[in-house]
C-alpha positions in Angstrom: 0.0 0.0 0.0 2.9 2.4 0.8 4.3 1.7 -2.7 0.9 2.7 -4.2 0.8 5.9 -2.2 4.4 6.8 -3.2 3.5 6.2 -6.9 0.4 8.4 -6.5 2.4 11.1 -4.9 5.1 11.0 -7.6 2.6 11.1 -10.4 0.7 13.9 -8.8 3.8 16.0 -8.3 4.8 15.4 -12.0 1.4 16.4 -13.3 1.2 19.6 -11.1 4.7 20.8 -11.9 4.8 20.3 -15.6 1.8 22.3 -16.9 2.9 25.6 -15.4 6.2 25.6 -17.3 4.5 25.3 -20.7 2.8 28.0 -22.7 -0.8 27.1 -23.4 -1.4 25.5 -26.8 -4.6 25.9 -28.8 -5.6 22.4 -27.7 -5.2 23.3 -24.0 -7.1 26.5 -24.4 -9.9 24.6 -26.2 -10.0 22.0 -23.4 -10.1 24.7 -20.7 -12.9 26.5 -22.4 -14.9 23.2 -22.5 -14.2 22.6 -18.8 -15.2 26.1 -17.8 -18.5 25.7 -19.8 -19.5 22.7 -17.7 -18.2 24.3 -14.5 -20.6 27.1 -15.1 -23.4 24.8 -14.0 -21.9 24.6 -10.5 -21.5 28.4 -10.2 -25.2 28.7 -10.8 -25.6 26.6 -7.5 -23.4 29.0 -5.5 -20.0 27.4 -6.2 -17.0 29.7 -6.7 -14.5 28.9 -9.4 -11.0 28.5 -8.0 -8.4 30.6 -9.7 -6.1 28.7 -12.0 -6.4 25.3 -13.6 -4.4 22.2 -14.4 -3.7 21.2 -17.9 -1.6 18.6 -19.7 -2.1 15.8 -22.2 -3.3 12.3 -21.8 -4.2 9.2 -23.8 -6.2 6.0 -23.2 -4.6 3.7 -20.7 -2.4 6.4 -19.1 -4.3 8.2 -16.3 -3.0 11.3 -14.6 -3.1 11.9 -10.8 -3.3 15.3 -9.2 -3.0 15.9 -5.4 -5.3 18.6 -3.9 -5.7 19.8 -0.3 -9.4 19.9 0.6 -11.2 21.2 3.7 -13.9 19.5 5.7 -17.1 21.5 5.6 -16.6 22.6 2.0 -18.1 21.1 -1.1 -16.1 20.7 -4.3 -16.7 20.0 -8.0 -13.7 18.9 -10.1 -14.4 19.4 -13.8 -12.3 17.9 -16.6 -12.6 18.3 -20.4 -10.6 17.2 -23.4 -10.6 18.4 -27.0 -12.8 17.1 -29.8 -10.3 14.2 -30.2 -11.6 12.8 -26.9 -14.8 10.7 -26.9 -15.0 9.9 -23.1 -13.2 11.1 -19.9 -13.6 10.4 -16.2 -12.5 11.9 -12.9 -12.4 10.0 -9.7 -11.5 11.0 -6.1 -9.3 9.0 -3.7 -8.2 9.7 -0.1 -4.5 10.2 0.8 -4.1 6.4 1.2 -5.3 5.7 -2.3 -8.7 4.4 -1.3 -11.7 5.5 -3.5 -14.2 7.9 -1.7 -17.8 8.4 -2.5 -18.5 11.2 -4.9 -21.2 12.4 -7.2 -20.3 11.8 -10.8 -21.3 13.7 -14.0 -20.3 12.2 -17.3 -20.8 14.0 -20.6 -18.5 12.5 -23.3 -15.4 14.6 -23.5 -16.3 16.3 -20.3 -16.8 14.9 -16.8 -17.0 16.1 -13.2 -16.9 14.7 -9.7 -18.7 16.4 -6.7 -17.2 15.7 -3.3 -17.6 17.0 0.3 -14.7 15.7 2.4 -15.5 14.7 6.0 -11.8 15.3 7.0 -9.4 18.0 5.9 -6.2 16.9 4.1 -4.7 15.7 0.9 -6.8 13.9 -1.7 -6.0 12.5 -5.1 -7.8 13.0 -8.3 -7.5 10.4 -11.1 -8.1 11.9 -14.5 -8.3 9.6 -17.5 -9.3 9.4 -21.1 -11.4 6.3 -21.6 -12.0 6.6 -25.4 -10.5 8.7 -28.2 -7.2 9.9 -29.5 -4.3 11.4 -27.5 -5.4 14.9 -26.5 -4.9 17.9 -24.2 -7.0 18.2 -21.1 -7.9 20.8 -18.6 -9.2 20.6 -15.0 -10.9 23.4 -13.1 -12.5 23.2 -9.7 -15.2 24.9 -7.8 -16.0 25.1 -4.1 -18.5 26.4 -1.6 
């Protein structure tokens, strides 16, 4: 289990550090626009969009992991989108030990979201994956209240 946690932490650090160094490509801008369109649904319910976003590239069979610090008492929506090359994506939430947690899922082809209200503050892992399609850019935004 410790090896799994170390692997998650390594992958999360890799995903978080790499996107900030790159200039946004047209594909990443397109993916971010699609993620923001879906995230607008959560803002209508009182959620605030967090500044910034995560972006990168993915392909089927190679999920990405992002580590986020969450606070008990808040509710979150994590929204991911790919470009038109993507047919289906998913986002899942895990606790710091790598165990899946219960979350509300929204799937919409190349866009998906996970709603989650942590019972305990601390680090959590998001698993982002392309389930169907061609290699593509992705973007993740998240909202809270």
